[in-house]
C-alpha positions in Angstrom: -34.9 -46.0 -2.9 -38.6 -45.1 -2.7 -39.4 -41.5 -4.3 -41.8 -39.4 -2.1 -43.3 -35.8 -1.8 -43.0 -34.3 1.7 -44.1 -30.8 2.7 -41.7 -29.0 4.9 -42.2 -25.5 6.5 -39.1 -23.3 6.8 -37.7 -19.7 6.6 -35.3 -18.2 4.7 -33.7 -14.6 3.9 -33.9 -13.7 0.4 -33.2 -10.6 -1.6 -36.1 -9.2 -3.5 -35.3 -7.3 -6.9 -36.8 -4.3 -5.4 -34.4 -4.7 -2.4 -31.4 -5.1 -4.7 -32.6 -2.1 -6.5 -32.6 0.3 -3.3 -29.4 -1.2 -2.1 -27.6 -0.6 -5.5 -28.9 3.0 -5.7 -28.1 3.8 -2.0 -24.4 3.1 -2.6 -24.3 4.8 -5.8 -22.5 8.4 -6.1 -24.6 11.4 -7.4 -22.9 11.2 -10.7 -23.6 7.3 -11.2 -27.0 7.8 -9.8 -27.8 10.6 -12.5 -26.6 8.2 -15.4 -28.8 5.5 -13.7 -31.9 7.9 -13.7 -31.0 8.8 -17.4 -30.9 5.1 -18.1 -34.1 4.3 -16.4 -36.1 7.1 -18.1 -35.1 6.2 -21.5 -36.1 2.5 -20.8 -39.4 3.0 -18.9 -42.1 5.0 -20.6 -44.0 5.4 -17.2 -41.3 7.4 -15.8 -40.7 11.3 -17.1 -39.0 14.3 -15.6 -40.9 16.5 -13.8 -39.9 19.7 -15.9 -41.0 17.8 -19.2 -44.4 17.1 -17.5 -44.6 20.5 -16.5 -44.7 21.6 -20.2 -47.8 19.8 -20.9 -50.9 22.0 -21.3 -53.4 22.3 -18.4 -56.8 21.5 -20.1 -55.4 18.2 -21.6 -54.5 17.1 -17.9 -57.8 18.1 -16.7 -59.7 16.1 -19.5 -57.4 13.0 -18.8 -58.2 13.1 -15.0 -62.0 13.1 -15.7 -61.8 10.1 -18.0 -60.1 7.8 -15.4 -59.7 8.6 -11.4 -56.8 7.8 -9.4 -58.9 5.1 -7.4 -59.4 3.0 -10.7 -55.6 3.0 -11.4 -54.8 1.7 -8.0 -57.5 -1.1 -8.3 -55.9 -2.3 -11.7 -52.4 -2.0 -10.6 -53.7 -4.1 -7.4 -50.9 -2.3 -5.0 -51.3 -1.0 -1.5 -49.0 1.9 -1.7 -49.9 5.5 -1.0 -48.9 8.5 -3.2 -45.6 7.1 -3.9 -45.6 8.3 -7.6 -43.7 11.5 -6.9 -40.1 11.8 -6.0 -39.5 15.2 -4.0 -36.3 15.7 -2.4 -37.2 19.0 -0.4 -39.1 21.4 -2.6 -39.8 21.8 -6.3 -37.0 23.0 -8.3 -37.8 25.8 -10.8 -36.2 25.4 -14.3 -36.6 27.5 -17.3 -37.3 26.0 -20.8 -34.0 27.2 -22.1 -32.4 24.9 -19.6 -32.9 21.8 -21.6 -32.1 23.4 -25.1 -28.8 24.9 -24.0 -25.8 24.2 -21.5 -25.0 26.8 -19.5 -21.6 28.7 -20.3 -20.4 27.4 -16.5 -21.0 23.6 -17.6 -18.8 23.8 -20.6 -15.3 22.6 -20.3 -12.3 23.0 -22.6 -10.2 20.1 -23.6 -6.9 19.7 -21.9 -3.9 21.2 -23.7 -0.7 19.3 -23.7 2.8 20.7 -23.6 3.5 19.8 -26.9 0.1 21.3 -28.3 1.0 24.6 -26.4 4.5 24.7 -28.2 3.3 24.3 -31.5 0.6 26.5 -31.3 3.2 29.4 -30.6 5.5 28.0 -33.5 2.8 28.4 -36.0 2.4 32.1 -35.0 6.2 32.4 -35.7 7.7 33.1 -39.4 9.5 30.0 -39.6 10.8 28.0 -42.8 9.6 24.4 -43.4 13.1 23.1 -42.4 13.1 25.0 -39.1 9.4 23.8 -38.2 10.5 20.1 -39.3 13.7 20.7 -36.8 10.9 22.1 -34.2 8.5 19.3 -34.4 11.3 16.7 -33.7 12.9 18.5 -31.0 9.1 19.3 -29.3 8.4 15.4 -29.6 11.7 14.8 -27.4 10.5 17.1 -24.8 8.9 15.3 -21.9 5.8 16.6 -19.9 7.9 18.5 -17.2 9.6 20.4 -20.3 13.0 18.6 -20.2 14.7 17.6 -23.5 15.3 14.1 -23.3 16.9 13.2 -26.8 20.8 13.9 -27.5 21.1 16.5 -30.3 23.4 14.4 -32.1 20.7 11.6 -32.2 18.3 14.1 -33.7 21.0 15.1 -36.3 21.2 11.7 -37.3 17.4 11.3 -37.5 16.7 14.4 -39.8 19.9 14.0 -41.8 18.1 12.0 -44.5 15.1 14.4 -44.7 17.1 17.7 -44.6 20.0 18.3 -46.8 23.4 19.6 -45.2 21.9 19.7 -41.7 24.4 20.9 -39.1 24.4 20.7 -35.2 24.5 24.3 -34.9 21.3 24.9 -37.0 19.4 22.3 -34.8 20.7 24.2 -31.4 19.6 27.4 -32.8 16.3 26.3 -33.2 16.2 24.7 -29.5 17.2 28.2 -28.3 13.8 29.7 -29.9 11.7 27.0 -28.4 13.7 27.7 -25.0 12.3 31.0 -25.3 8.8 30.2 -25.8 6.0 29.9 -23.1 7.0 28.6 -20.5 10.5 30.0 -20.4 13.2 27.3 -20.2 11.1 24.4 -21.8 13.3 22.3 -24.1 16.7 22.7 -21.7 18.7 19.5 -21.3 19.3 19.8 -17.4 18.3 21.8 -14.2 21.4 24.1 -15.0 20.4 25.2 -18.5 16.9 25.5 -17.5 17.6 28.1 -14.8 20.3 29.9 -17.2 17.8 30.3 -19.8 15.1 31.7 -17.1 17.9 34.2 -15.5 19.1 35.4 -19.1 15.6 36.5 -19.7 14.8 38.3 -16.6 18.2 40.3 -17.4 17.0 41.0 -20.6 13.7 42.5 -19.2 16.0 44.7 -17.1 16.1 42.8 -14.0 19.7 42.3 -11.7 20.4 38.8 -12.4 24.4 38.9 -12.8 25.2 37.4 -9.4 22.6 34.8 -9.9 24.1 33.8 -13.2 27.3 33.6 -11.8 26.3 31.4 -9.2 24.2 28.8 -11.3 27.0 28.6 -14.1 30.1 28.4 -11.8 29.2 27.4 -8.1 26.0 25.1 -8.5 27.8 22.2 -6.7 28.0 24.6 -3.7 24.2 25.4 -4.0 23.6 21.8 -4.0 25.8 21.2 -0.8 23.9 24.2 1.1 27.3 25.7 1.9 26.5 29.1 2.5 29.9 30.2 3.7 31.3 29.0 0.4 28.9 30.8 -1.7 29.8 34.1 0.3 33.5 33.5 -0.4 33.1 32.3 -4.1 30.9 35.3 -5.0 32.3 38.0 -2.7 29.2 39.3 -1.1 27.3 40.0 1.7 24.7 38.1 3.5 22.0 40.4 2.4 23.1 40.1 -1.3 23.3 36.2 -1.0 20.0 36.1 0.6 18.4 38.2 -2.4 20.3 36.1 -5.0 18.8 33.2 -3.4 15.5 34.4 -3.3 15.7 35.0 -6.9 16.9 31.6 -7.6 14.2 30.1 -5.4 11.4 32.0 -7.7 12.5 30.2 -10.9 10.9 27.0 -12.2 13.2 23.8 -12.7 10.0 22.1 -14.3 8.4 24.7 -16.4 6.4 22.0 -18.4 4.6 20.8 -15.6 1.9 23.5 -15.5 0.9 23.0 -18.9 -1.4 20.1 -20.0 -2.8 19.2 -16.8 -5.8 16.9 -16.7 -9.4 18.2 -16.6 -10.7 19.4 -13.1 -13.2 16.9 -11.8 -16.1 18.9 -9.9 -18.0 17.4 -6.9 -21.7 17.8 -6.7 -22.6 17.9 -3.0 -25.6 15.6 -1.8 -26.3 17.5 1.3 -25.9 21.3 2.2 -25.0 22.5 5.7 -25.7 26.1 6.7 -26.3 28.1 9.9 -29.8 28.8 10.7 -31.4 31.1 13.5 -31.7 28.4 15.7 -28.3 26.4 14.7 -27.1 24.1 11.8 -29.4 23.3 9.3 -29.1 20.1 7.2 -30.8 20.0 3.5 -30.7 18.0 0.6 -29.3 19.4 -2.7 -32.1 19.4 -4.7 -30.1 20.4 -7.9 -28.1 17.4 -7.8 -30.6 15.1 -9.2 -33.5 15.4 -11.6 -37.1 15.1 -10.0 -38.7 11.9 -11.5 -42.5 11.6 -11.6 -44.9 9.0 -13.2 -46.6 9.9 -16.5 -50.3 9.6 -15.8 -51.0 9.9 -19.8 -49.7 6.3 -19.8 -50.9 5.6 -16.5 -54.5 6.4 -17.2 -54.6 3.9 -20.2 -54.9 1.1 -17.7 -58.6 0.0 -17.6 -60.1 -2.4 -15.0 -60.7 -5.8 -16.4 -58.7 -5.2 -19.4 -56.2 -8.4 -19.9 -54.8 -7.1 -23.3 -50.9 -7.7 -23.7 -50.5 -3.6 -23.7 -52.1 -3.3 -20.6 -50.2 -5.9 -18.7 -47.0 -4.1 -20.2 -48.0 -1.0 -18.9 -49.0 -2.6 -15.6 -45.4 -4.2 -15.2 -43.5 -0.8 -16.2 -45.9 1.1 -13.8 -44.8 -1.4 -11.1 -41.4 -1.1 -11.6 -41.8 2.8 -12.1 -43.1 3.1 -8.6 -40.5 0.7 -6.9 -37.8 3.2 -8.4 -39.4 6.3 -7.4 -39.7 4.6 -3.9 -36.0 3.6 -3.9 -35.1 7.0 -4.6 -37.2 8.4 -1.9 -35.9 5.8 0.5 -32.2 6.8 -0.4 -32.9 10.6 -0.1 -34.5 10.1 3.5 -31.8 7.7 4.4 -29.1 10.3 3.2 -30.6 13.3 4.9 -30.9 10.8 8.3 -27.3 10.0 8.4 -26.1 13.4 7.4 -28.3 15.1 10.1 -26.8 12.6 12.7 -23.2 13.3 11.7 -23.7 17.2 12.0 -25.2 16.7 15.6 -22.4 14.5 16.4 -19.8 17.0 15.0 -21.1 20.4 16.0 -17.5 21.3 17.5 -16.2 21.0 14.2 -18.4 23.2 12.4 -18.0 25.6 15.4 -14.3 25.4 15.6 -12.6 23.5 12.8 -10.7 20.3 12.4 -9.0 20.7 15.9 -12.1 20.0 17.6 -13.3 16.9 15.4 -14.6 14.1 17.8 -13.8 10.5 17.5 -16.4 8.6 15.7 -16.8 5.5 13.9 -19.8 4.1 11.8 -21.4 2.1 14.8 -22.1 5.5 16.5 -24.4 6.6 13.6 -25.8 3.0 13.0 -26.8 3.0 16.9 -28.5 6.5 16.5 -30.3 5.9 13.2 -31.0 2.2 14.2 -29.5 1.0 10.9 -26.7 -1.6 10.3 -23.1 -0.2 9.8 -22.8 -1.6 6.2 -25.8 0.7 5.5 -23.9 3.7 7.0 -21.1 2.5 5.0 -22.9 2.5 1.9 -24.4 5.9 2.6 -21.3 7.7 3.4 -19.4 6.3 0.3 -18.5 9.1 -2.3 -21.2 11.3 -0.9 -20.3 14.7 -0.1 -21.6 17.4 2.3 -21.2 21.4 1.2 -20.2 23.1 4.4 -18.8 26.6 5.4 -15.6 24.9 5.8 -15.7 23.3 2.5 -17.0 20.2 0.5 -16.3 17.3 2.4 -16.9 13.4 2.0 -19.1 12.1 4.8 -16.1 9.6 5.5 -14.3 12.6 6.5 -15.9 13.0 10.0 -15.3 9.3 10.9 -11.8 8.9 12.8 -10.4 6.6 15.3 -9.8 7.8 18.6 -6.6 8.6 20.8 -6.4 8.8 24.6 -5.6 12.2 26.3 -3.9 12.9 29.8 -7.4 14.0 30.9 -8.9 10.5 30.5 -10.8 11.5 27.5 -10.6 10.8 23.6 -9.4 12.8 20.6 -9.9 12.0 16.9 -7.3 11.2 14.8 -8.2 14.3 12.6 -7.8 16.5 15.4 -4.4 15.0 16.1 -3.5 15.8 12.5 -4.7 19.4 12.3 -2.2 19.7 15.7 0.6 18.3 13.9 -0.1 20.4 10.6 -0.2 23.5 12.9 3.0 22.7 14.7 5.1 22.0 11.3 3.7 25.4 9.9 5.1 27.2 12.8 8.3 25.7 13.0 11.5 27.1 12.3 12.7 26.1 9.0 16.7 26.2 9.9 15.7 23.7 12.7 12.4 21.5 11.8 10.7 19.7 14.5 11.6 15.8 14.5 8.6 13.3 15.0 10.1 12.7 18.5 9.8 16.5 19.4 6.4 16.8 17.8 5.4 13.7 20.0 6.6 15.7 23.0 4.6 18.9 22.1 1.6 17.2 21.6 1.9 15.7 25.0 2.2 19.2 26.3 -1.4 19.7 24.7 -2.8 16.7 26.3 -2.4 14.3 23.7 -0.5 10.6 24.3 0.7 10.0 20.7 3.9 7.7 20.2 6.3 8.9 17.8 5.7 6.1 15.4 2.1 7.2 15.1 3.3 10.9 14.4 5.2 9.7 11.7 2.2 7.8 10.1 -0.2 10.9 10.6 2.6 13.4 9.2 3.1 10.6 6.0 -0.8 10.9 5.3 -0.9 14.6 5.5 2.1 14.4 2.8 4.6 16.2 4.8 8.1 15.4 4.7 10.6 14.2 7.3 12.4 16.9 9.2 15.9 16.5 7.3 13.9 17.3 4.1 12.1 20.4 5.2 15.2 21.8 6.7 16.0 24.9 4.7 19.6 26.5 5.2 18.7 29.0 2.6 
């Protein structure tokens, strides 16, 4: 087979590194973008935070500008970009010198305290012997995050007998009673009944009337579980009013006292957009405090001399080109985010005026058509991006929902239907809760054609239990 060279002309679509970088920055959340900006600032000496450059003295800047003009720099880099060496989201952000030196008190977070740490801290304040402290530590290690003692006292006795001489079961139980009266009251109980009894005894010691509740939990817990109201009235020999007060007291107790201790650290959301009502209507702005303002360091930029082919000059040129691309990508991200956010607000004006019940059905294609972008771009822009509104901080994807037909021939969003379901369940009679079929009928009276299965799906998405589980006899 004869080898030959042939010249062919063709077209192909390629993603340049610059385009890949722009897409990567576009789909990043604010937190990820902050980390990316910090990384680039460390690697590229041509990029600086604007507040750092602002600390430089003005006379030095004037002298540098006299040596090398802006035109000579552009010729040396051989670019056709206009003034793109400054990333400005909306308006300058003023910062004090102390912002970089000290963290604000609001930004400091404490480490999450576990239930075990919380109990040990209280025990260290009590005059316990080494013997009792050792027993306490073993008992606390056997308490689960909900505050229930999972180990059997006989097992703990066998475990501690080699280390503690003449140890008896009564001694372990005495220490356990001390733990059960620590904060939160009832922690270390072996079952729900014991947990409620410890809390009721504590109320009684403080002067509260808990005798009838103690009698109910001690002797008639089975009737309470069966929701046998008549059986409880007969067993306790009390009136409806007295029984209701007793049940209200029991409902105020916490069967899982340890569940409120040792929660994970709160995750704070930094909104990308801010929506507020202006004089002429709703205004959408970029959150200028979310990201640092990035500029190109002119001190390094002015080191480039026309005609200089040294290795240092080539390095600075390449870093300057990457810096310009990075700043341009940040600007493109900000402009796209603001454009998409503005279109969302324009489409969902009724939501901001009347609330979730007025949410219009909207899909990605609706916004993509308005801003003349691809749906995939809109998906990247709205993922993990948040908007601060008078109705809360919401993810941009919250405003997109499917549509459901109405009796009037129009369309309603699934978000609006969910809000109607939530409103109906909130106002229902707890003794006769609404079934999914009944909710479907009530929605039909409001003009929404929603099947029972759809109502059940939306109810589960809202985290609302079924009618049988919502029923409250007491």
